[in-house]
Structure formats: C-alpha cells, structure tokens
Backbone as a chain_set.jsonl record, in Angstrom:
{"seq": "MSEPTDGSDARLAVGDRVVKNPARWRPNAFDSWGRGQGVGVIVEPPFTLPPDEVDVRWPAGRCFESADQLLPAPDRE", "coords": {"N": [[0.841, -1.174, 0.0], [0.342, 2.304, -0.506], [1.64, 5.37, 0.964], [-0.126, 6.911, 3.713], [-2.293, 9.716, 3.178], [-3.586, 11.562, 4.756], [-3.204, 11.042, 7.409], [-4.94, 9.076, 8.225], [-6.49, 6.193, 7.058], [-4.381, 4.16, 4.993], [-3.698, 4.656, 1.535], [-5.029, 2.581, -0.988], [-3.621, 0.503, -3.491], [-3.332, -0.631, -6.906], [-3.056, -4.088, -7.156], [-2.82, -4.572, -4.44], [-3.78, -6.745, -1.792], [-6.862, -7.351, -0.224], [-9.326, -7.432, 2.46], [-12.717, -7.436, 3.646], [-13.725, -4.817, 5.856], [-15.177, -5.441, 8.725], [-16.24, -3.647, 10.595], [-16.912, -1.388, 9.174], [-18.283, -2.156, 6.963], [-20.686, -1.868, 4.418], [-23.402, -3.445, 3.52], [-24.718, -4.561, 0.352], [-26.76, -5.351, -2.551], [-25.008, -6.954, -4.032], [-23.651, -8.509, -2.247], [-24.865, -10.963, -2.04], [-23.85, -12.58, -4.091], [-21.279, -13.0, -3.327], [-19.69, -10.809, -2.798], [-17.188, -9.23, -0.927], [-16.374, -11.513, 0.363], [-13.799, -13.647, 1.407], [-10.461, -13.098, 0.124], [-9.752, -10.21, -1.633], [-8.454, -8.559, -4.596], [-7.042, -5.502, -5.497], [-7.739, -4.056, -8.555], [-7.02, -2.589, -11.79], [-9.232, -0.061, -12.599], [-11.916, 0.209, -15.063], [-12.385, 2.786, -15.776], [-11.8, 6.147, -14.578], [-12.029, 6.429, -11.104], [-13.521, 7.955, -8.164], [-11.266, 9.323, -5.677], [-11.586, 7.935, -3.261], [-12.529, 5.435, -3.847], [-12.2, 2.042, -5.042], [-11.532, -0.616, -7.407], [-12.314, -3.876, -6.92], [-11.358, -7.215, -7.273], [-13.021, -9.779, -6.214], [-13.104, -13.24, -5.074], [-15.481, -14.207, -6.223], [-16.166, -12.34, -8.168], [-15.997, -8.984, -9.646], [-16.18, -5.735, -8.043], [-16.933, -2.319, -7.379], [-15.641, -0.563, -4.648], [-15.837, 1.33, -1.6], [-12.963, 2.657, -0.197], [-12.737, 2.846, 2.571], [-14.087, 0.686, 3.541], [-12.46, -1.452, 3.509], [-9.683, -3.564, 4.471], [-6.152, -4.211, 4.721], [-5.179, -7.402, 3.513], [-4.291, -10.287, 5.465], [-0.865, -11.368, 5.606], [0.337, -13.767, 3.243], [0.716, -17.205, 3.979]], "CA": [[0.0, 0.0, 0.0], [1.094, 3.543, -0.524], [1.619, 6.115, 2.209], [-1.354, 7.647, 4.016], [-2.229, 11.116, 2.763], [-4.223, 12.452, 5.723], [-3.034, 10.529, 8.754], [-5.902, 8.022, 8.54], [-6.238, 4.951, 6.335], [-3.44, 4.21, 3.888], [-4.308, 4.517, 0.208], [-4.89, 1.273, -1.602], [-3.064, 0.577, -4.835], [-3.526, -1.808, -7.754], [-2.239, -5.224, -6.729], [-2.968, -4.82, -3.008], [-4.747, -7.758, -1.37], [-7.724, -6.755, 0.793], [-10.487, -8.118, 3.011], [-13.69, -6.441, 4.098], [-13.605, -4.293, 7.208], [-16.506, -5.682, 9.278], [-16.708, -2.488, 11.35], [-17.357, -0.33, 8.27], [-18.885, -2.763, 5.77], [-22.058, -1.488, 4.087], [-23.916, -4.476, 2.611], [-25.601, -4.198, -0.765], [-27.307, -6.513, -3.26], [-23.938, -7.79, -4.572], [-23.158, -9.428, -1.218], [-25.463, -12.288, -2.247], [-23.027, -13.404, -4.987], [-19.949, -13.219, -2.769], [-18.949, -9.56, -2.571], [-16.62, -9.107, 0.407], [-16.005, -12.8, 0.947], [-12.445, -14.061, 1.063], [-9.456, -12.07, -0.127], [-9.872, -9.547, -2.928], [-7.267, -7.88, -5.124], [-7.334, -4.238, -6.163], [-7.392, -4.124, -9.981], [-7.148, -1.337, -12.542], [-10.635, 0.136, -12.993], [-12.098, 0.475, -16.493], [-12.457, 4.238, -15.924], [-11.341, 6.823, -13.378], [-12.929, 6.407, -9.954], [-13.187, 8.943, -7.144], [-10.075, 8.895, -4.922], [-11.909, 7.068, -2.124], [-13.081, 4.172, -4.338], [-11.299, 1.126, -5.755], [-12.131, -1.751, -8.101], [-11.806, -5.077, -6.254], [-11.721, -8.527, -7.821], [-13.264, -10.778, -5.174], [-13.105, -14.57, -5.683], [-16.711, -14.434, -6.986], [-16.369, -11.316, -9.191], [-15.497, -7.635, -9.372], [-17.123, -4.74, -7.543], [-16.351, -1.078, -6.901], [-15.771, -0.481, -3.192], [-15.277, 2.465, -0.871], [-11.722, 2.209, 0.435], [-12.879, 2.749, 4.026], [-14.714, -0.598, 3.873], [-11.47, -2.496, 3.266], [-8.463, -3.664, 5.269], [-5.128, -5.053, 4.08], [-5.306, -8.834, 3.794], [-3.144, -10.846, 6.182], [0.187, -11.903, 4.747], [0.197, -15.169, 2.865], [1.58, -18.111, 4.768]], "C": [[0.885, 1.236, 0.0], [0.915, 4.267, 0.801], [0.282, 6.789, 2.449], [-1.199, 9.109, 3.617], [-2.781, 12.058, 3.809], [-4.117, 11.951, 7.157], [-4.019, 9.439, 9.131], [-5.533, 6.764, 7.785], [-5.227, 5.169, 5.219], [-4.194, 4.055, 2.58], [-4.047, 3.112, -0.308], [-4.405, 1.449, -3.029], [-3.36, -0.708, -5.591], [-2.541, -2.89, -7.32], [-2.331, -5.523, -5.246], [-4.035, -5.88, -2.763], [-5.53, -7.189, -0.203], [-8.785, -7.728, 1.28], [-11.467, -7.038, 3.45], [-13.408, -6.052, 5.543], [-14.978, -4.433, 7.855], [-17.087, -4.472, 10.013], [-17.296, -1.402, 10.448], [-18.1, -0.85, 7.038], [-20.331, -2.318, 5.609], [-22.581, -2.5, 3.067], [-24.736, -3.867, 1.476], [-26.015, -5.483, -1.48], [-26.221, -7.446, -3.782], [-23.356, -8.745, -3.524], [-23.691, -10.845, -1.435], [-24.66, -13.164, -3.201], [-21.597, -13.548, -4.506], [-19.111, -11.976, -2.586], [-18.466, -9.539, -1.127], [-16.243, -10.405, 1.071], [-14.618, -13.192, 0.479], [-11.516, -12.871, 0.891], [-9.656, -11.522, -1.529], [-8.552, -8.916, -3.331], [-7.722, -6.602, -5.803], [-6.85, -4.355, -7.607], [-7.581, -2.749, -10.616], [-8.604, -1.177, -12.963], [-10.746, 0.454, -14.483], [-12.219, 1.972, -16.801], [-12.024, 4.851, -14.597], [-12.425, 6.818, -12.304], [-12.587, 7.567, -9.022], [-12.026, 8.432, -6.291], [-10.36, 7.956, -3.762], [-12.533, 5.742, -2.547], [-12.029, 3.368, -5.082], [-12.118, 0.029, -6.419], [-11.493, -3.01, -7.512], [-12.286, -6.319, -6.997], [-11.788, -9.486, -6.637], [-13.236, -12.148, -5.837], [-14.332, -14.825, -6.56], [-16.964, -13.398, -8.079], [-15.884, -9.955, -8.736], [-16.598, -6.717, -8.866], [-16.348, -3.488, -7.161], [-16.634, -0.973, -5.415], [-15.245, 0.853, -2.684], [-14.066, 1.951, -0.11], [-11.864, 2.056, 1.945], [-13.558, 1.457, 4.471], [-13.723, -1.756, 3.808], [-10.292, -2.407, 4.232], [-7.431, -4.444, 4.47], [-5.342, -6.505, 4.472], [-4.097, -9.292, 4.601], [-2.124, -11.385, 5.19], [-0.071, -13.364, 4.444], [1.134, -16.005, 3.696], [2.276, -19.088, 3.88]], "O": [[2.029, 1.202, 0.452], [0.139, 3.838, 1.654], [-0.383, 7.199, 1.498], [-0.108, 9.673, 3.706], [-2.48, 13.251, 3.769], [-4.868, 12.395, 8.026], [-3.955, 8.917, 10.244], [-4.392, 6.31, 7.855], [-5.209, 6.22, 4.578], [-5.226, 3.385, 2.534], [-2.981, 2.537, -0.088], [-4.742, 2.43, -3.692], [-3.61, -1.75, -4.985], [-1.35, -2.633, -7.143], [-1.96, -6.617, -4.82], [-5.063, -5.909, -3.44], [-4.946, -6.607, 0.711], [-9.104, -8.711, 0.612], [-11.098, -5.874, 3.605], [-12.92, -6.854, 6.339], [-15.868, -3.63, 7.573], [-18.305, -4.298, 10.044], [-18.093, -0.583, 10.907], [-18.498, -0.07, 6.173], [-21.113, -2.384, 6.557], [-22.243, -2.424, 1.885], [-25.355, -2.813, 1.621], [-25.653, -6.579, -1.052], [-26.486, -8.635, -3.963], [-22.646, -9.688, -3.875], [-23.04, -11.817, -1.054], [-24.772, -14.388, -3.132], [-20.775, -14.153, -5.194], [-17.931, -12.075, -2.25], [-19.24, -9.8, -0.206], [-15.831, -10.406, 2.231], [-14.298, -13.083, -0.705], [-11.748, -11.791, 1.432], [-9.722, -12.279, -2.498], [-7.646, -8.76, -2.512], [-8.67, -6.61, -6.589], [-5.698, -4.708, -7.856], [-8.222, -1.867, -10.044], [-9.156, -2.061, -13.617], [-9.783, 0.916, -15.096], [-12.161, 2.372, -17.964], [-11.897, 4.141, -13.6], [-13.581, 7.157, -12.562], [-11.481, 8.105, -9.083], [-11.826, 7.221, -6.195], [-9.459, 7.245, -3.317], [-13.018, 4.995, -1.697], [-11.098, 3.918, -5.67], [-13.261, -0.223, -6.037], [-10.279, -3.192, -7.594], [-13.469, -6.453, -7.31], [-10.767, -9.945, -6.126], [-13.336, -12.225, -7.061], [-14.248, -15.573, -7.534], [-17.904, -13.564, -8.856], [-15.425, -9.783, -7.608], [-17.772, -6.878, -9.198], [-15.223, -3.584, -6.672], [-17.744, -1.262, -4.97], [-14.325, 1.432, -3.261], [-14.141, 0.916, 0.551], [-11.183, 1.224, 2.545], [-13.598, 1.166, 5.667], [-14.096, -2.908, 4.027], [-9.952, -1.337, 4.737], [-7.799, -5.258, 3.623], [-5.65, -6.804, 5.626], [-3.002, -8.753, 4.442], [-2.469, -11.802, 4.084], [-0.617, -14.103, 5.262], [2.218, -15.56, 4.071], [3.04, -19.924, 4.362]]}, "num_chains": 1, "name": "protein.A"}
C-alpha cells in the first residue's frame, strides 16, 4: 500500500490484497453473490474512480468499493 495522505487509512493501490472491514462494511445486493467474501485484489478500474473508491476482484467477481470498507489482507503463509 502507498503512504497515508491524511493521517488516517493508507491509500490502496492496484495489486494490493484486501479483506472487508466488518466495522465499516455497508452491505448491498452484490453481497449475495460473494462480494466481500475471502481475499480480494485491487485491480485497474475500467475508468477513473473517485479517490476514495477502488475496483476489487473478489473470488466471486469484481465490484467497486469504498476504500474505508477495506483492510489489508493478512500476509500469505
């Protein structure tokens, strides 16, 4: 991840592995197909997103997410 810009959450970058942040997760209709389950990877979005949003490829598919709903994934073992 890149350096934090405002002293809060670090910015997420393409290639970062993430998991949902249960404390901030806002469910939506896409949760039913697996959004937020397992480890996701930040991917290059098909168009420019606002600075607080990222494109995540979850094991079940891709979804745009607010960065504050995500945490860095634990290191691989």
